[in-house]
TORKOLDO-230666 format. One record per residue: x, y, z of N, C-alpha, C in turn; residue number from 1. Coordinates in steps of 0.001 Angstrom, whole numbers, always signed. Atoms other than C-alpha are relative to their C-alpha. Example, Ala and Ser with C-alpha at 12.3 -4.5 7.8 and 13.67 -1.06 7.14 Angstrom:
2
> +890,-1190,+0,+12300,-4500,+7800,+900,+1200,+0,1
> -820,-1190,-60,+13670,-1060,+7140,-770,+1090,+730,2
END
This chain:
267
> +613,+1095,-1118,+7048,-4284,-35834,+221,+408,+1264,1
> -437,-483,-1333,+9078,-3035,-32839,-797,+1302,+433,2
> +766,-1253,-334,+7341,+462,-33164,-1314,-287,+248,3
> +1691,+373,-330,+3824,-1195,-33122,-120,-559,+1334,4
> -187,+816,-1326,+4851,-3322,-30120,+119,+1290,+1025,5
> -265,-866,-1127,+6157,-130,-28410,-1320,+867,+166,6
> +1368,-846,-377,+2981,+2010,-29145,-1064,-974,+628,7
> +938,+764,-620,+844,-927,-28060,+202,+33,+1464,8
> -313,+32,-1381,+2653,-931,-24728,-366,+1289,+661,9
> +201,-1463,-276,+2441,+2998,-24633,-1284,+40,+342,10
> +1504,-181,-27,-1282,+2727,-25257,-353,-714,+1411,11
> +494,+782,-1204,-1531,+101,-22391,+271,+839,+1218,12
> -353,-844,-1066,+168,+2501,-19912,-1003,+1058,+43,13
> +868,-1233,-135,-2002,+5282,-20955,-1586,-364,+537,14
> +1202,+242,-379,-5013,+3346,-20429,+16,-222,+1603,15
> -242,+346,-1359,-3688,+2171,-17021,-91,+1546,+579,16
> -8,-1112,-511,-3196,+5832,-16284,-1331,+751,+234,17
> +1376,-617,-195,-6763,+6984,-16854,-730,-801,+741,18
> +709,+628,-1214,-8016,+4208,-14666,+350,+468,+1173,19
> -312,-664,-1306,-5952,+5560,-11950,-504,+1455,+231,20
> +439,-1377,+39,-6906,+9107,-12805,-1524,-59,+720,21
> +1444,-30,-447,-10589,+8172,-12480,-308,-365,+1320,22
> +185,+451,-1326,-10217,+6285,-9283,+468,+1035,+945,23
> -219,-1064,-908,-8390,+9343,-7811,-1042,+1016,+198,24
> +1060,-1157,-262,-11090,+11618,-8759,-1068,-328,+924,25
> +936,+544,-822,-13454,+9336,-7088,+191,+285,+1426,26
> -350,-81,-1216,-11555,+9273,-3960,-16,+1728,+476,27
> +20,-1346,-229,-11280,+13148,-4116,-1432,+590,+159,28
> +1462,-661,-141,-15111,+13771,-4545,-447,-541,+1407,29
> +552,+440,-1146,-15789,+11465,-1609,+613,+735,+1213,30
> -507,-672,-1064,-13168,+13195,+466,-503,+1551,+28,31
> +598,-1464,+82,-14588,+16815,-618,-1210,+60,+833,32
> +1310,+11,-624,-18106,+15813,+546,+35,-380,+1344,33
> -280,+318,-1207,-16824,+14269,+3655,+449,+1302,+857,34
> -452,-1009,-505,-14881,+17341,+4470,-991,+1194,+361,35
> +1090,-1042,-16,-17912,+19767,+3740,-980,-353,+1142,36
> +992,+360,-1001,-20020,+17827,+6195,+951,-616,+1285,37
> -1118,+475,-1123,-17024,+17246,+8798,-717,-89,+1328,38
> +883,-85,-1238,-19239,+18169,+11833,-708,-1200,+164,39
> +773,+1289,-19,-21676,+15621,+11089,+554,-1376,+160,40
> -1035,+1242,-38,-19058,+12809,+10343,+631,+9,+1274,41
> -781,+155,-1250,-17277,+13659,+13608,-1092,-405,+1128,42
> +1081,+355,-990,-20345,+13906,+15826,-687,-1141,-113,43
> +1048,+1376,+151,-22436,+11041,+14418,+720,-1335,-189,44
> -695,+1190,+335,-19561,+8670,+13276,+1217,-212,+725,45
> -1328,+295,-451,-15996,+9071,+14472,-32,+324,+1414,46
> -6,-337,-1343,-16731,+10407,+18043,-1153,-749,+704,47
> +1200,+616,-435,-19820,+8234,+18344,+282,-1007,+1243,48
> -527,+1192,-1012,-17800,+5390,+20501,+92,+697,+1450,49
> -246,-329,-1359,-17250,+7997,+23445,-1532,+310,+637,50
> +1259,-166,-576,-21151,+8096,+24086,-452,-1467,+727,51
> +421,+1232,-722,-21992,+5574,+26913,-1091,-837,-450,52
> +1091,+665,+413,-25149,+4798,+25267,+227,-582,-1549,53
> -363,+472,+1414,-23407,+3598,+21965,-635,-1412,+40,54
> +877,+1236,+247,-25410,+603,+20611,+943,-1338,+482,55
> -723,+1230,-367,-22490,-1953,+21013,+201,-169,+1403,56
> -381,+143,-1424,-21677,-1227,+24762,-1560,-516,+573,57
> +1457,+691,-526,-25633,-1957,+25450,-112,-1431,-548,58
> +159,+1519,+667,-25500,-5092,+23125,+823,-897,+879,59
> -903,+693,-675,-22484,-6410,+24832,-490,-107,+1501,60
> +443,+92,-1507,-23722,-5716,+28448,-1133,-1015,+94,61
> +992,+943,-152,-26935,-7409,+27747,+341,-1568,-412,62
> -280,+1415,+611,-25434,-10494,+25826,+772,-810,+1185,63
> -938,+559,-964,-22708,-11005,+28663,-948,-215,+1253,64
> +736,+303,-1143,-25429,-10599,+31359,-837,-1110,-130,65
> +816,+1102,+231,-27737,-13205,+29780,+894,-1361,+122,66
> -750,+1030,-197,-24576,-15461,+29574,+402,-423,+1386,67
> -585,+318,-1183,-23978,-15216,+33234,+1496,+520,+250,68
> -1436,-622,+28,-20622,-13293,+32566,+65,+1534,+589,69
> -105,-1430,-163,-19538,-10105,+34149,+683,+706,-1020,70
> -599,-776,+932,-18561,-7385,+31871,+298,+1437,+316,71
> -123,-1467,-340,-17061,-3932,+32186,-714,+711,-1046,72
> +919,-737,+890,-19376,-2883,+29374,-1211,+592,+553,73
> +1540,-382,-694,-22410,-2477,+31751,+509,+1217,+783,74
> -286,-1266,-867,-20320,+337,+33734,+844,+778,-948,75
> -793,-738,+841,-18965,+2536,+30996,-183,+1361,+321,76
> -91,-1519,-173,-18038,+6193,+31571,+1268,+658,-478,77
> -1160,-607,+675,-15839,+8603,+29667,-100,+1436,+677,78
> -41,-1202,-762,-14802,+11578,+31905,+664,+1460,-668,79
> -616,-1148,+756,-12496,+13742,+29792,-174,+187,-1436,80
> +37,-399,+1340,-12531,+15646,+26754,+1190,-116,-766,81
> -1095,+172,+971,-10303,+15235,+23830,+487,+1557,-239,82
> -772,-1177,-59,-7673,+17925,+23420,+664,+323,-1485,83
> -1015,-293,+1199,-6190,+19807,+20443,+830,+1232,+241,84
> -1047,-851,-576,-2882,+21260,+21266,+884,+770,-1057,85
> -659,-948,+857,-1809,+22936,+17963,-1056,+372,-986,86
> +1003,-894,+708,-3556,+25488,+15839,-455,-749,-1208,87
> +485,+851,+1094,-3659,+23259,+12812,-503,-1350,+130,88
> +208,+1667,-290,-4471,+19827,+14436,-1468,+64,-496,89
> +1110,+529,+317,-8156,+19907,+13761,-137,+288,-1603,90
> -206,-113,+1322,-7839,+21435,+10258,+663,-1192,-746,91
> -591,+1021,+744,-5433,+18819,+9202,-604,-1263,+286,92
> +697,+1244,-242,-7170,+16009,+10960,-1301,-182,-889,93
> +1167,+133,+781,-10402,+16841,+9373,+393,-187,-1493,94
> -370,+328,+1367,-8535,+16713,+5876,+312,-1531,-168,95
> -585,+1436,+140,-6712,+13347,+6575,-1148,-857,+366,96
> +1038,+909,-101,-9910,+11775,+8035,-951,-155,-966,97
> +941,+37,+1090,-12010,+12711,+5175,+792,-740,-1213,98
> -666,+827,+891,-9229,+11327,+2808,-140,-1544,+208,99
> +168,+1280,-417,-9112,+8122,+4643,-1327,-756,-169,100
> +1471,+427,+29,-12985,+7608,+4793,-373,+202,-1465,101
> +389,+17,+1462,-13189,+8712,+1111,+652,-1023,-795,102
> -620,+1197,+649,-10725,+6047,+153,-635,-1179,+250,103
> +793,+1115,-505,-12668,+3450,+2188,-1215,-96,-1032,104
> +1390,-100,+615,-15997,+4530,+349,+211,-171,-1510,105
> -264,+141,+1535,-14259,+4578,-3188,+412,-1071,-260,106
> -553,+1452,+116,-12920,+956,-2729,-790,-758,-1224,107
> +798,+901,+1060,-15761,-723,-4891,+311,+613,-1279,108
> -142,-226,+1399,-15262,+1690,-7592,+1242,-32,-381,109
> -1597,+303,+469,-11306,+1310,-7593,-71,-1442,-344,110
> -14,+1481,+280,-11996,-2575,-7659,-460,+61,-1576,111
> +668,+62,+1203,-14309,-1928,-10690,+900,+501,-1032,112
> -1027,-497,+1158,-11669,+154,-12594,+1012,-763,-75,113
> -1038,+1043,+195,-9190,-2398,-11942,-327,-1095,-769,114
> +410,+1046,+788,-11246,-5082,-13290,-197,+472,-1582,115
> +136,-498,+1457,-11974,-2894,-16418,+1385,-31,-671,116
> -1351,+78,+669,-8278,-2750,-17057,+514,-1336,-234,117
> -567,+1417,+497,-7417,-6460,-16963,-1232,-803,-595,118
> +1106,+875,+651,-10818,-7615,-18452,+362,-55,-1533,119
> -246,+324,+1351,-9424,-7262,-22126,+953,-1249,+3,120
> -993,+1228,-124,-6877,-10067,-21222,-658,-1172,+558,121
> +715,+1042,-318,-9464,-12356,-19904,-754,-707,-931,122
> +860,+795,+794,-11393,-15111,-21441,-1298,+253,+304,123
> +1594,-315,-320,-15286,-14669,-21816,-384,-692,+1330,124
> +452,+716,-1288,-15663,-17144,-18880,+624,+655,+1041,125
> -628,-763,-1044,-13310,-15261,-16807,-361,+1552,+179,126
> +691,-1331,+8,-14913,-11854,-17649,-1409,-184,+816,127
> +1455,+392,-677,-18327,-13336,-16351,+398,-273,+1364,128
> -235,+203,-1499,-16555,-14307,-13035,+373,+1166,+516,129
> -754,-1437,-497,-14930,-10907,-12652,-1223,+823,+731,130
> +1116,-765,-459,-18386,-9456,-12092,-271,-491,+1680,131
> +199,+590,-1223,-18770,-11761,-8946,+1101,+595,+762,132
> -1117,-420,-862,-15312,-10803,-7742,-325,+1529,+333,133
> +175,-1363,-463,-16446,-7053,-7378,-1033,-104,+1019,134
> +1108,-9,-971,-19604,-7998,-5702,+593,-631,+1357,135
> -589,+421,-1168,-17613,-10117,-3169,+1057,+848,+760,136
> -886,-1054,-605,-14984,-7577,-2684,-771,+943,+763,137
> +792,-1137,-723,-17510,-4850,-1831,-746,-637,+1055,138
> +671,+646,-1133,-19363,-7448,+436,+1036,-209,+1205,139
> -1027,+286,-911,-16252,-8327,+2338,+382,+1375,+803,140
> -364,-1343,-499,-15466,-4630,+2611,-1156,+351,+997,141
> +856,-619,-1020,-18774,-3887,+4268,-255,-799,+1328,142
> -202,+776,-1231,-18537,-6765,+6613,+1139,+557,+850,143
> -1275,-358,-807,-15144,-5741,+7547,-353,+1622,+635,144
> +348,-1117,-301,-16243,-2149,+8013,-951,-24,+1305,145
> +960,+236,-1320,-19302,-3169,+10333,+685,-551,+1172,146
> -692,+807,-1125,-17064,-5401,+12311,+817,+1033,+718,147
> -910,-783,-513,-14530,-2867,+12904,-776,+1088,+677,148
> +625,-1298,-593,-16909,+207,+13623,-765,-573,+1319,149
> +972,+425,-945,-19403,-1854,+15847,+717,-1012,+1033,150
> -588,+1139,-849,-16968,-4424,+17453,+1423,+397,+453,151
> -1415,-339,-465,-13238,-3511,+17574,+67,+1327,+321,152
> -181,-1304,-397,-13376,+306,+17492,-571,+166,+1538,153
> +529,-502,-1392,-15771,+608,+20735,+892,-807,+1016,154
> -781,+835,-1019,-13690,-2357,+22659,+1398,+838,+151,155
> -1138,-612,+186,-10488,-374,+21592,-182,+1309,+717,156
> +472,-1196,-677,-11933,+2966,+22717,-106,+128,+1488,157
> +318,+275,-1453,-13182,+1824,+26062,+1335,-502,+725,158
> -1072,+680,-728,-10034,-193,+26943,+1082,+991,+171,159
> -904,-1074,-85,-7527,+2629,+26093,-373,+1275,+876,160
> +345,-1333,-599,-9622,+5398,+27478,-47,-161,+1433,161
> +195,+243,-1408,-9976,+3660,+30875,+1128,-734,+644,162
> -1158,+617,-628,-6585,+2021,+31185,+769,+880,+780,163
> -996,-993,-814,-4349,+3510,+34054,+751,-788,+643,164
> -1085,+703,-760,-1218,+2372,+35524,-219,+280,+1562,165
> +98,-297,-1400,-1947,+4359,+38602,-932,+1324,-44,166
> +862,-1227,+39,-4446,+7111,+39712,+611,+1341,+8,167
> -774,-1170,+260,-1708,+9703,+39555,+187,+403,-1497,168
> -188,-432,+1383,-1595,+9675,+35781,-1600,-97,-588,169
> +1375,-185,+562,-4862,+10907,+34109,+265,-19,-1572,170
> +18,+48,+1511,-5711,+10112,+30514,-848,+1118,-292,171
> +703,-1039,+673,-6406,+13116,+28680,+619,+209,-1525,172
> -409,+423,+1326,-5985,+12229,+25012,-15,+1210,-1051,173
> -10,-840,+1276,-5138,+14439,+21942,-1130,-469,-1003,174
> +1051,+538,+875,-8207,+14204,+19604,+567,-612,-1161,175
> -557,+530,+1196,-5903,+13430,+16617,+448,-1337,+6,176
> -341,+1459,-276,-4623,+10407,+18200,-1234,-1005,+374,177
> +1132,+670,-114,-8146,+9435,+19002,-627,-450,-1306,178
> +498,-77,+1333,-9375,+9934,+15389,+993,-788,-766,179
> -899,+840,+857,-6150,+8304,+14175,-511,-1689,+454,180
> +287,+1346,-408,-7107,+5064,+16316,-1219,-605,-862,181
> +1357,+508,+580,-10654,+4885,+14694,+326,-135,-1467,182
> -198,+227,+1435,-9643,+5545,+11200,+768,-1156,-364,183
> -923,+1336,+253,-6678,+3125,+11222,-599,-1328,+155,184
> +729,+1381,-210,-8902,+581,+12732,-866,-462,-1130,185
> +914,+354,+1061,-11554,+900,+9948,+819,-316,-1100,186
> -764,+468,+1162,-8919,+772,+7253,+524,-1263,+23,187
> -757,+1291,-40,-6970,-1931,+8733,-758,-1266,-169,188
> +937,+1432,-195,-9809,-4449,+9566,-536,-76,-1357,189
> +576,+0,+1291,-11294,-3470,+6088,+1049,-963,-965,190
> -1055,+827,+712,-8144,-4794,+4449,+241,-1301,+457,191
> -67,+1488,-513,-7903,-7867,+6743,-1096,-876,-632,192
> +1235,+888,+486,-11372,-8982,+5613,+133,-182,-1438,193
> -297,+388,+1673,-10045,-8915,+1836,+973,-1240,+125,194
> -969,+1003,+93,-7818,-11794,+2948,-260,-1086,-944,195
> +550,+1012,+1011,-9860,-14473,+998,+451,+358,-1450,196
> -420,-478,+1531,-9304,-12323,-2367,+1454,+94,+30,197
> -1413,-194,+115,-5617,-11753,-1437,+525,-1330,-303,198
> -569,+1476,+236,-5018,-15437,-1202,-431,-617,-1115,199
> +206,+604,+1288,-6941,-16154,-4177,+1027,+335,-1138,200
> -1090,-290,+1097,-4561,-14123,-6313,+1509,-656,+168,201
> -1117,+572,-221,-1486,-15247,-4519,+253,-1280,-262,202
> -256,+1379,+534,-2349,-18918,-5181,+1,-66,-1271,203
> +207,+110,+1429,-3303,-18117,-8668,+1431,+337,-741,204
> -1507,-166,+597,+231,-16889,-9164,+1100,-623,+702,205
> -805,+1113,-559,+1782,-19830,-7365,+873,+750,+1216,206
> -923,-706,-1042,+3217,-17490,-4337,-390,-777,+1089,207
> +193,+617,-1341,+1522,-19537,-1660,-997,-1193,-296,208
> +937,+1154,+324,-348,-22922,-1431,-754,-394,+1290,209
> +821,+427,-1014,-2948,-24459,+816,+876,-712,+1071,210
> -849,+517,-969,-206,-26590,+2510,+752,+980,+1047,211
> -702,-1279,-721,+1590,-23275,+3460,-756,+664,+1004,212
> +812,-700,-860,-1438,-21833,+4927,-368,-1006,+1299,213
> +109,+984,-1016,-2091,-25146,+6783,+1133,-20,+1204,214
> -1136,+43,-936,+1387,-25372,+8250,+137,+1248,+1003,215
> -179,-900,-956,+1250,-21922,+9674,-1441,+502,+788,216
> +1459,-256,-466,-2402,-22126,+10829,+365,+307,+1717,217
> -201,-243,-1563,-1109,-22423,+14699,+676,+1366,+159,218
> -427,-1249,-107,+946,-19504,+14137,-756,+1136,-207,219
> +953,-1338,+260,-1803,-17191,+12758,-1079,-134,+1194,220
> +800,+170,-975,-3991,-18634,+15601,+507,+1011,+1263,221
> -645,-914,-1064,-1356,-17189,+18248,-46,+1461,-344,222
> +89,-1502,+412,-1128,-13983,+16219,-1382,+642,+204,223
> +1324,-735,-117,-4708,-13425,+16110,-480,+223,+1623,224
> +312,+188,-1536,-5112,-14326,+19991,+784,+1174,+585,225
> -799,-1180,-483,-2313,-11686,+20690,-596,+1415,-355,226
> +852,-1148,+561,-4064,-9080,+18641,-1239,+340,+725,227
> +1281,-81,-564,-7484,-9665,+20200,+346,+419,+1381,228
> -201,-305,-1369,-5858,-9391,+23632,+278,+1449,+94,229
> -438,-1487,-153,-4239,-5965,+22860,-1140,+942,-255,230
> +943,-1051,+482,-7172,-4370,+21133,-1488,-63,+934,231
> +1316,+349,-793,-10002,-5679,+23625,+176,+254,+1296,232
> +7,+18,-1553,-10967,-5040,+27334,+622,-1230,+432,233
> -503,+1048,-542,-9430,-7470,+29475,-840,-1049,+689,234
> +1006,+969,-370,-12129,-10027,+29417,+45,-1150,-1052,235
> -118,+1039,+1237,-12030,-13382,+27653,-1177,+122,-991,236
> +1303,-181,+1013,-15626,-12910,+26039,+270,+911,-982,237
> -48,-814,+1008,-14645,-9878,+24328,+1284,-439,-1173,238
> -1225,+277,+1023,-11259,-11313,+22974,-323,-1109,-875,239
> +609,+1266,+833,-13166,-14539,+21602,-731,+632,-1041,240
> +790,-773,+1324,-15590,-12127,+19693,+744,+636,-1000,241
> -867,-492,+978,-12758,-10469,+18040,+572,-1138,-781,242
> -990,+1217,+724,-10718,-13629,+17199,-784,-812,-822,243
> +689,+1144,+851,-13455,-15900,+15807,-184,+329,-1542,244
> +90,-247,+1410,-14276,-13996,+12679,+1331,+36,-807,245
> -1389,+46,+694,-10538,-13493,+11899,+409,-1434,-296,246
> -200,+1469,+81,-10003,-17282,+12298,-902,-507,-1069,247
> +823,+304,+912,-12973,-17900,+10105,+579,+331,-1332,248
> -550,-503,+1445,-11546,-15721,+7313,+1061,-863,-350,249
> -1164,+867,+394,-8369,-17718,+7515,-215,-1327,-448,250
> +778,+1053,+311,-10270,-20937,+7151,-491,+119,-1493,251
> +538,-287,+1518,-12050,-19555,+4083,+1209,+128,-896,252
> -1203,-186,+964,-8755,-18589,+2660,+618,-1393,-399,253
> -545,+1321,+297,-7492,-22223,+2913,-754,-640,-952,254
> +889,+726,+877,-10481,-23387,+1273,+0,+598,-1514,255
> -73,-567,+1452,-10147,-20896,-1657,+1253,-313,-585,256
> -1415,+444,+509,-6449,-21783,-2015,-129,-1528,-518,257
> +209,+1429,+142,-7494,-25595,-2181,-582,+105,-1626,258
> +723,-176,+1280,-10079,-24723,-4944,+776,+385,-1307,259
> -822,-581,+936,-7604,-22658,-7069,+969,-1000,-493,260
> -924,+1017,+164,-5107,-25378,-6892,-424,-1314,-719,261
> +668,+1325,+390,-7474,-28233,-7691,-481,+419,-1487,262
> +192,-127,+1397,-8574,-26324,-10943,+1115,+387,-819,263
> -1271,+70,+965,-4998,-25443,-11960,+520,-1390,-466,264
> -419,+1436,+299,-4095,-29155,-11687,-944,-558,-1148,265
> +927,+502,+954,-6999,-29950,-13846,+374,+492,-1479,266
> -268,-582,+1297,-5748,-27829,-16783,+1437,-691,-674,267
END
């Protein structure tokens, strides 16, 4: 009997291993494709925020003008080019950026593999709901990517590129630091936008409650405002644009936690 249970456990581990292997292969495939087309990825995607006519700058300028507000987005200029200071910088950065973007693009497939692994232990009703989980996770990812690429990234680039303590100091950035800013923003914000799903599982396992989230709502508000002030240009309108979606996600997370707790109380 013990041998049967041991083999059953080993089979379980083996199955998990193959799910991880397939997920890794998916990430590698995307990474290779992105690396092959690295010039297009850099020119049309990662470096697009250095163009004064980037769609977000124009959109913000028009929006704030219509609202009667002055905005620095209406007078954008990028004077210096990015630098590569080491022989291997460009190659290593291309590899790393391709991997990060490949990981982001592989996320829906990774979620699907995770659900395939846990589905045998679910009830038929839970299996049906798991399909919706994959759709929601993918949708939140797309929203997070769009928000980070079209809102947070251009704000961050413009602010840090033009911030100067004194005219005696010239901003002449290394390109790997700049690309790191973009890729980290895309990855970080995408993870933040999965907050409602994270709260779903934490509540289901009894690690957090709606009361906990409500108690620390004010702390979350202060933290969001601080982060918004750091990553946006120094005007209130930009900070509000960044803060509002994150606060909405927090409120949605509280609602999700309430729903889970009510269902658990009925059982």
